[in-house]
N, C-alpha and C positions, 0 to 999 in steps of 0.2 A: 524643589530641588534637594537632592537625598545630598547627605553628608557620610563619607566613611572615612575609617582610619587605615590606612595601609603602612606596613611595616617595610623600610628599606634600610639594610645594613644596621639592623637591630634598633632603629628608631623611629619610633611612631609620626605618622604625619598625616593630619587630617585634609582631605580632599574632596571637592564639591564634584558631582556630576549628576546628569539628567536622572530622574526617574527611571528604575527599570534597568539601569547601567551598572549597578553595582557590582554585581558577579563579574561582569567585563572587564571593569575597571581594576579589580581585586587581582584578576589573571595577569593583566599588563603589569601591575607593580609587582607580581611574584616574578616576572619574567625579568624586568628590570633589577630586582632584588638579588636574582642568581647573576646577572651580569655585572652587577657592581661587586659584588662577594667574589666574583671571579678575578676580576680586575685587582681587588685588594689582596687577592691572595698571589696573584702575579708579581703584581707591582709593590706588594707593603703598602700600609695606611698612609693615603696622601692625604688624608681629609676628606670630608663628604663632598665637599664644592669639586675638587679635582676627581674625585673616584665617581662623580654623577657624571661629570664631562666625559670623561673615558668611558662609561658605560654606554652614555647616549651615542657617542659619536661611533663605537663599536655597532650598537644596536642600529644606526644609520646606516653602516657599511653593509650590514646584513640586508636591510631592507634595498639599499640601491643595488645590490648582487640579485636579490629575488626580484626587483622590478626589471633588471637587465634579463634575466631569465625568462621572466613574464612576455618580455617585449618579443625575444627570440620564438619563443613558444607561439604568439600569437602570430608573428610573421610564417612561420612555418604552417599553422592553420590557414591562413589566409593562401599560401601556395596549394594547399593541398585540396583546398575549395575550388581553387582555380583550375586546378587538374582535373577534379570530379567533373565540374562544369564541362572543359573541353572535352574529357572521355564520353560523357553523357552525350555530347554533340557527334561526337564521331560514332557512336552506337547509334544514336537515331538515324542518320546519313547512311550508314550500314544496312540497318533494317528495313530503311526504306527503299534503298536500291535493290535488296533480295525480294522485297514485296513486290517490286517492280517487275524483277524477273520473273518472278513466279505467276504473276498473271499475265506476262507476257507468254509464259509456256503454257499456261491453261487456256489461253485463248487461242492458239496454235492446235491445240487439241479438239477444239470445237468444230 
């Protein structure tokens, strides 16, 4: 298990992570740090615990919004796939009908 130090709101914190996840964890910490610093600017220094709580709640809100958009997009993809299947079926039916008419016309000429 790897251990890294991340800075949040100007303070270092030692954090453990799985080997190979160090860079990802550093990026997450930077995102959280930006959020905490923004809360601090907007609301003033509240103490680390309250700043961290507000930062976490704002990130959770962003995550909930993103999940809602993802759910909507997944529903739209499912609807479009169903439309595609329905249109392909109609196209196959139309082509089969056209082929039968062509075969009928060809057999009448013989």
